[in-house]
Backbone bond lengths (Angstrom), bond angles and torsions (degrees), N, CA, C in turn:
res aa  C-N    CA-C-N  psi(-1)  N-CA   C-N-CA  omega(-1)  CA-C   N-CA-C  phi
1 M - - - 1.398 - - 1.746 107.41 -
2 S 1.308 107.59 135.58 1.415 117.43 -176.29 1.540 108.06 -68.38
3 S 1.402 117.34 168.43 1.463 120.34 -178.70 1.616 102.94 -77.06
4 S 1.216 125.27 -26.24 1.418 124.36 -175.63 1.639 109.81 -80.14
5 E 1.298 116.50 -22.69 1.542 120.20 179.35 1.574 105.80 -78.83
6 H 1.398 119.29 -37.93 1.422 116.79 -178.19 1.520 119.34 -55.88
7 P 1.311 121.67 -44.99 1.522 119.16 171.82 1.474 115.23 -62.46
8 L 1.301 116.30 -33.40 1.526 118.52 176.02 1.462 110.19 -70.11
9 K 1.318 122.29 -41.32 1.379 124.35 -179.61 1.562 110.71 -62.80
10 L 1.428 113.48 -46.41 1.452 119.67 176.35 1.487 114.79 -61.89
11 T 1.389 111.04 -38.77 1.525 116.77 176.85 1.471 111.87 -59.09
12 N 1.306 113.49 -46.53 1.561 119.67 178.54 1.505 109.39 -57.30
13 E 1.295 119.64 -48.58 1.386 124.02 -176.37 1.569 105.74 -62.61
14 I 1.240 122.74 -43.92 1.491 124.50 -176.26 1.494 105.28 -67.11
15 I 1.371 121.83 -43.79 1.395 126.09 -179.55 1.631 107.82 -58.80
16 T 1.300 115.98 -42.26 1.452 120.95 178.80 1.449 111.18 -66.44
17 I 1.393 120.48 -35.29 1.448 124.72 178.55 1.494 107.51 -72.06
18 L 1.279 118.78 -43.79 1.461 121.95 -178.14 1.540 114.46 -64.95
19 A 1.345 111.54 -34.14 1.452 125.10 177.33 1.563 114.60 -66.90
20 S 1.258 113.49 -26.57 1.477 119.35 -173.35 1.539 106.25 -122.17
21 N 1.332 113.09 133.30 1.498 119.95 174.29 1.488 111.66 -95.63
22 D 1.375 117.46 10.90 1.469 120.06 -179.65 1.525 110.65 -55.13
23 N 1.391 120.20 -46.71 1.414 123.60 -168.43 1.575 102.84 -67.35
24 R 1.305 122.11 -50.27 1.375 122.86 -174.97 1.565 111.50 -62.82
25 E 1.294 114.07 -37.94 1.449 118.08 -179.52 1.547 110.96 -68.71
26 S 1.340 114.89 -44.03 1.462 119.74 173.75 1.435 113.45 -59.93
27 L 1.322 119.95 -35.35 1.562 122.43 176.36 1.431 109.71 -70.98
28 E 1.296 122.36 -34.48 1.493 123.17 178.81 1.517 107.85 -76.06
29 K 1.271 121.53 -37.27 1.414 124.11 175.90 1.586 114.67 -63.42
30 S 1.409 109.01 -39.95 1.423 115.15 -179.33 1.627 106.47 -72.41
31 D 1.328 118.66 -36.30 1.456 117.83 177.58 1.495 110.15 -66.83
32 K 1.296 120.42 -40.72 1.526 122.46 176.15 1.565 108.60 -55.78
33 F 1.355 113.82 -52.29 1.489 120.80 -178.71 1.487 115.21 -53.27
34 L 1.352 112.48 -42.53 1.408 117.29 -179.16 1.507 114.51 -66.93
35 I 1.377 112.92 -39.29 1.575 118.31 176.79 1.497 108.54 -62.48
36 E 1.336 116.13 -43.06 1.494 118.22 -177.30 1.477 110.70 -66.86
37 K 1.289 116.75 -37.97 1.490 123.93 179.57 1.552 110.84 -63.56
38 A 1.338 117.66 -42.31 1.378 123.03 177.05 1.516 112.43 -62.59
39 H 1.388 117.48 -42.92 1.434 125.77 177.52 1.485 109.87 -58.33
40 L 1.375 115.18 -50.56 1.540 123.13 179.37 1.544 108.09 -55.70
41 C 1.202 115.97 -48.86 1.511 121.98 -173.45 1.629 105.98 -60.73
42 E 1.315 110.63 -45.32 1.509 116.21 -175.43 1.557 104.87 -63.04
43 E 1.306 116.80 -48.13 1.564 118.08 -173.64 1.514 107.37 -67.02
44 Q 1.358 122.20 -38.94 1.369 121.75 -178.49 1.611 109.37 -66.67
45 G 1.314 115.19 -38.85 1.406 118.67 -179.81 1.465 109.93 -63.70
46 I 1.392 123.68 -37.48 1.480 122.99 174.95 1.425 113.84 -67.54
47 S 1.368 120.09 -44.10 1.398 123.26 179.10 1.596 114.87 -66.03
48 V 1.266 114.05 -31.44 1.544 118.57 172.17 1.535 111.18 -66.51
49 Q 1.334 116.49 -41.88 1.417 118.99 -179.13 1.545 111.07 -68.85
50 E 1.357 114.86 -34.24 1.464 116.18 174.77 1.489 113.78 -63.03
51 A 1.428 115.08 -42.08 1.378 122.92 -179.23 1.619 111.09 -61.58
52 I 1.279 112.01 -40.14 1.453 121.16 -179.54 1.572 110.55 -61.94
53 R 1.376 108.32 -46.63 1.522 116.33 -179.04 1.524 108.29 -62.72
54 Q 1.460 119.95 -42.84 1.394 118.36 -176.96 1.648 112.34 -72.22
55 L 1.170 115.49 -28.37 1.451 121.10 -178.43 1.534 104.38 -72.79
56 T 1.403 123.51 -44.08 1.389 128.97 -179.58 1.520 106.30 -60.91
57 K 1.309 114.69 -47.62 1.552 120.10 -175.38 1.574 106.25 -61.10
58 A 1.357 120.48 -47.54 1.333 123.66 -178.63 1.551 111.54 -60.29
59 E 1.336 111.75 -38.62 1.540 110.53 178.48 1.483 114.46 -71.04
60 N 1.382 116.18 -38.51 1.497 116.83 174.36 1.563 112.87 -64.97
61 Q 1.300 114.47 -34.41 1.463 116.90 179.99 1.591 109.23 -66.74
62 A 1.347 115.27 -37.99 1.498 122.23 175.13 1.475 111.42 -63.60
63 A 1.354 118.97 -39.77 1.413 121.82 177.67 1.540 110.52 -68.27
64 R 1.294 119.86 -37.66 1.408 122.10 179.81 1.586 110.95 -65.46
65 D 1.385 111.34 -40.49 1.488 117.92 -179.60 1.483 108.52 -60.50
66 L 1.373 118.94 -41.70 1.331 121.78 179.02 1.502 116.09 -59.50
67 D 1.352 114.55 -44.00 1.449 121.31 176.67 1.450 115.37 -64.32
68 D 1.331 115.47 -35.19 1.501 123.14 175.47 1.489 113.51 -64.34
69 N 1.329 114.91 -36.30 1.497 117.73 -175.55 1.523 106.85 -97.72
70 Q 1.335 111.26 103.13 1.530 118.55 -179.20 1.604 114.25 -61.72
71 P 1.258 110.58 -47.43 1.477 110.95 173.60 1.487 111.80 -67.53
72 V 1.289 121.07 111.25 1.458 124.92 -171.35 1.575 105.55 -86.26
73 N 1.421 108.35 127.68 1.442 118.69 179.50 1.529 104.02 -99.77
74 T 1.342 114.39 114.78 1.511 120.35 -172.81 1.581 108.46 -68.69
75 A 1.306 116.97 -29.59 1.531 117.30 -177.79 1.485 105.45 -73.33
76 R 1.329 120.53 -39.75 1.462 120.52 -176.79 1.616 110.15 -68.95
77 I 1.415 113.60 -32.34 1.505 115.82 -179.97 1.528 106.01 -68.02
78 A 1.370 117.61 -44.73 1.510 119.88 178.28 1.528 111.08 -55.30
79 E 1.394 111.68 -49.07 1.445 114.38 179.55 1.615 114.52 -57.34
80 L 1.284 110.35 -42.12 1.517 117.57 179.48 1.499 111.37 -66.61
81 K 1.340 117.36 -36.48 1.428 118.49 177.23 1.480 110.98 -67.57
82 H 1.270 117.04 -45.84 1.386 121.90 174.62 1.603 115.12 -54.78
83 E 1.291 114.64 -44.82 1.555 125.31 172.88 1.551 105.35 -55.18
84 N 1.278 117.01 -43.09 1.418 121.57 -172.02 1.482 110.59 -70.61
85 T 1.382 113.18 -41.20 1.491 117.22 175.89 1.500 111.86 -62.31
86 V 1.334 114.43 -45.00 1.505 121.22 -178.23 1.483 106.29 -62.63
87 T 1.300 119.51 -49.67 1.434 121.75 178.03 1.516 114.61 -56.32
88 S 1.360 116.03 -43.97 1.536 117.29 176.09 1.555 110.86 -63.33
89 E 1.313 115.86 -37.90 1.532 114.08 177.50 1.495 109.09 -63.73
90 R 1.417 119.39 -44.26 1.325 119.15 -178.67 1.515 116.65 -64.10
91 I 1.325 115.04 -27.72 1.485 123.49 176.50 1.477 105.54 -69.62
92 E 1.388 118.97 -47.08 1.493 115.35 -177.36 1.428 114.35 -73.03
93 K 1.417 121.47 -21.76 1.516 121.58 170.13 1.408 105.71 -71.88
94 I 1.240 124.73 -44.71 1.523 125.69 176.18 1.404 113.74 -51.18
95 E 1.372 115.35 -52.09 1.426 122.68 176.02 1.515 115.90 -53.12
96 Q 1.390 112.04 -46.21 1.447 118.66 179.71 1.642 111.65 -63.32
97 D 1.431 111.93 -38.71 1.376 115.65 173.79 1.476 116.89 -62.44
98 I 1.316 115.45 -37.08 1.505 129.69 179.53 1.608 104.72 -59.85
99 T 1.352 113.10 -48.86 1.372 121.68 -177.35 1.494 111.57 -62.65
100 L 1.281 115.62 -41.85 1.534 123.42 -177.41 1.554 109.03 -68.20
101 L 1.359 113.51 -41.01 1.398 122.80 179.67 1.564 111.26 -64.06
102 E 1.280 114.10 -45.42 1.439 123.39 177.56 1.537 108.99 -60.56
103 K 1.370 119.49 -45.85 1.455 119.20 174.93 1.492 114.25 -62.84
104 A 1.396 113.83 -42.28 1.469 114.28 176.26 1.493 112.52 -61.59
105 C 1.319 119.95 -38.95 1.449 121.39 175.81 1.454 114.81 -60.29
106 Q 1.395 116.84 -45.50 1.429 121.68 170.67 1.495 117.95 -55.29
107 D 1.295 113.11 -42.43 1.471 119.54 177.17 1.518 110.67 -65.25
108 S 1.316 115.74 -44.20 1.516 118.53 176.90 1.467 109.91 -63.67
109 N 1.372 119.92 -37.30 1.510 118.54 178.62 1.458 110.48 -66.04
110 L 1.329 119.61 -37.81 1.493 126.11 178.89 1.416 106.91 -64.19
111 K 1.296 125.69 -47.69 1.431 126.77 178.52 1.539 112.15 -64.06
112 G 1.330 118.04 -36.33 1.378 119.59 178.16 1.568 111.99 -69.22
113 E 1.278 115.55 -36.58 1.486 118.21 171.92 1.458 115.14 -65.15
114 K 1.362 116.48 -41.39 1.513 118.29 173.61 1.511 112.04 -63.79
115 L 1.292 118.72 -37.55 1.450 119.68 179.66 1.538 108.59 -64.98
116 K 1.421 113.91 -44.98 1.477 113.14 -179.68 1.502 112.54 -64.22
117 E 1.332 120.03 -32.90 1.473 120.99 174.49 1.499 111.97 -61.81
118 K 1.372 115.06 -45.82 1.460 117.72 -179.14 1.521 110.63 -69.06
119 K 1.354 118.66 -28.42 1.495 118.96 171.30 1.459 110.35 -65.46
120 A 1.255 121.81 -44.26 1.452 126.02 179.80 1.601 111.60 -64.00
121 E 1.410 113.96 -38.71 1.410 113.73 178.30 1.550 110.13 -66.27
122 A 1.370 116.59 -40.54 1.507 119.87 -179.93 1.487 107.88 -60.80
123 V 1.254 119.33 -43.07 1.450 119.10 -178.20 1.541 113.05 -69.15
124 N 1.280 117.97 -32.90 1.456 122.39 175.88 1.469 107.17 -67.64
125 K 1.338 120.09 -43.06 1.502 120.57 -175.19 1.489 106.74 -70.46
126 K 1.330 116.67 -36.12 1.403 115.90 -177.21 1.615 111.17 -69.55
127 I 1.324 114.65 -32.07 1.392 118.13 171.25 1.494 118.39 -66.00
128 E 1.381 110.53 -40.75 1.484 113.92 175.79 1.480 115.69 -75.48
129 V 1.295 124.42 -34.40 1.374 124.97 -176.04 1.569 115.13 -88.52
130 L 1.358 116.81 -30.45 1.446 119.55 -177.04 1.574 112.45 -49.58
131 P 1.282 120.94 -51.89 1.434 121.10 -179.21 1.525 112.91 -62.04
132 K 1.349 121.85 -38.50 1.369 126.30 174.76 1.529 111.71 -58.78
133 T 1.417 112.85 -47.74 1.378 119.63 -179.77 1.483 114.29 -57.95
134 K 1.396 110.65 -46.26 1.532 114.67 -179.97 1.572 110.28 -68.04
135 Y 1.242 119.04 -28.70 1.464 121.48 179.02 1.602 109.58 -69.51
136 Y 1.457 113.29 -46.90 1.464 118.30 -178.58 1.552 108.65 -66.82
137 F 1.289 122.15 -35.80 1.345 124.66 178.53 1.545 112.28 -65.10
138 S 1.312 114.66 -44.68 1.419 122.71 178.30 1.517 110.94 -64.70
139 L 1.273 116.14 -44.11 1.509 122.17 178.38 1.498 108.93 -61.09
140 F 1.353 119.70 -47.95 1.367 122.10 -179.98 1.465 112.66 -62.59
141 T 1.286 118.86 -42.08 1.503 122.91 177.57 1.564 112.77 -61.78
142 N 1.316 113.08 -38.34 1.488 117.38 -178.12 1.520 110.67 -74.00
143 I 1.256 115.90 -34.78 1.508 119.07 -176.85 1.547 109.48 -76.59
144 S 1.332 118.31 -45.94 1.395 123.48 -168.80 1.561 113.62 -88.63
145 H 1.331 112.12 -27.16 1.483 124.67 -171.33 1.571 111.98 56.60
146 I 1.307 115.29 28.09 1.535 117.14 176.45 1.454 106.43 -86.82
147 R 1.393 114.21 138.69 1.434 124.24 175.99 1.546 103.88 -119.48
148 W 1.317 116.57 116.43 1.453 123.52 -175.18 1.614 107.69 -82.99
149 D 1.314 113.99 150.60 1.525 121.05 173.91 1.577 103.38 -109.93
150 Y 1.387 110.77 103.33 1.452 119.77 -176.57 1.500 112.62 -80.11
151 N 1.337 116.24 -8.16 1.479 118.79 177.68 1.497 114.03 -97.60
152 C 1.346 120.88 20.42 1.429 123.82 -179.22 1.509 105.22 -90.09
153 K 1.399 117.13 170.45 1.432 123.96 176.43 1.468 111.33 -56.87
154 Q 1.375 120.96 163.19 1.328 127.12 -175.16 1.521 113.77 -69.06
155 D 1.340 115.58 -34.53 1.380 116.45 -178.31 1.561 112.44 -98.18
156 E 1.270 116.91 17.36 1.509 123.49 178.45 1.522 108.14 -108.31
157 I 1.305 115.46 148.38 1.459 122.34 169.78 1.592 105.30 -118.43
158 K 1.277 111.96 113.75 1.571 118.20 -170.33 1.515 112.17 -133.01
159 G 1.299 114.27 146.78 1.438 120.38 175.86 1.502 109.95 164.28
160 F 1.341 113.11 -159.77 1.470 119.21 175.98 1.552 110.73 -145.99
161 I 1.244 116.47 164.87 1.451 127.02 -178.74 1.531 103.51 -115.46
162 A 1.284 120.00 114.34 1.480 123.28 178.03 1.478 110.81 -106.00
163 S 1.342 114.59 111.74 1.525 122.83 176.77 1.551 102.62 -106.46
164 L 1.303 110.36 179.78 1.494 122.27 -179.18 1.561 111.14 -61.44
165 N 1.340 115.44 -37.44 1.457 121.02 -172.81 1.482 113.52 -95.46
166 N 1.252 121.30 -31.65 1.480 119.97 -175.36 1.485 109.88 -156.55
167 V 1.368 115.74 178.31 1.485 123.78 175.76 1.562 107.38 -122.09
168 K 1.306 117.99 129.77 1.462 122.91 -175.49 1.638 108.15 -118.32
169 P 1.334 111.60 103.29 1.426 111.21 177.70 1.534 115.09 -79.98
170 F 1.314 115.95 155.40 1.467 119.72 -178.35 1.661 110.17 -141.09
171 C 1.252 112.76 151.56 1.499 119.01 177.76 1.492 105.55 -152.95
172 L 1.381 112.59 114.94 1.480 115.18 -179.39 1.475 108.69 -124.20
173 D 1.341 119.40 137.98 1.409 122.91 172.98 1.526 112.80 -93.37
174 E 1.287 117.93 121.55 1.389 123.39 -177.59 1.559 115.28 -60.87
175 R 1.383 116.60 -28.66 1.447 125.93 174.69 1.375 114.68 -66.08
176 Q 1.362 118.94 -31.74 1.469 124.09 -168.63 1.467 110.85 -102.87
177 N 1.364 117.41 -22.58 1.485 121.00 -175.15 1.450 109.85 -121.06
178 S 1.314 116.12 151.11 1.545 123.08 -177.03 1.663 99.56 -83.66
179 K 1.286 113.15 162.23 1.439 119.89 168.13 1.515 116.81 -61.71
180 Y 1.319 114.52 -38.62 1.435 118.43 174.02 1.533 115.02 -60.48
181 F 1.424 115.25 -45.28 1.437 119.68 176.57 1.538 110.98 -60.69
182 M 1.464 116.37 -46.70 1.490 116.02 -178.79 1.507 115.99 -61.76
183 V 1.333 116.75 -36.86 1.486 123.23 178.63 1.455 107.97 -64.77
184 N 1.328 119.59 -49.43 1.421 122.19 177.71 1.507 115.80 -58.78
185 Y 1.302 113.01 -41.98 1.463 122.27 177.29 1.472 111.70 -57.27
186 L 1.294 117.21 -51.19 1.394 123.82 -179.81 1.685 112.69 -62.02
187 W 1.280 113.97 -39.34 1.435 120.06 176.45 1.429 108.06 -67.41
188 D 1.271 124.36 -34.82 1.408 123.16 -179.87 1.494 110.14 -69.76
189 L 1.388 119.41 -35.68 1.441 119.99 179.79 1.546 113.62 -71.18
190 I 1.360 116.36 -23.05 1.443 119.60 -176.36 1.484 106.37 -81.03
191 D 1.385 116.07 129.20 1.489 120.25 175.65 1.533 109.00 -84.96
192 V 1.310 115.16 114.26 1.405 120.52 -179.34 1.513 112.40 -93.88
């Protein structure tokens, strides 16, 4: 790629970015998603802690009840041991869920930071390239005197060439004409 093609390619990319709000909208949606994800993680963390406290309290109460009842009921002990095992398994499952949620939150935060970096890069590129783009567009317009019709159909190239002596309109169909033909046709219309 020659050095003169690089600014034009970059200019076209910037024009594409500026013409589409998709990147900004996706960044805003991602930011909202990350905030919601953080709130959800926080709420689930609090509810899990409360469940652990209640289970621990119930286990302690059951242990006190056993101590209070001197005549030991073996069936009740077996039931409490089973509840203790089930409760321990639930606690382990909850702790695993917490670990997974924390990892998901960290991943979401990393993605959010990367999106913020990409947004900052896009803004910087826009700031750097926009003056150059305006200059190239102005230079092209002043040299060629071509005025484009931006309201034409998508597969049409339409406008006029305004010289000091006259105005030459043109309308070319991209489906019927090659790029080579269209370029040569426009150069033929321009008075050099």
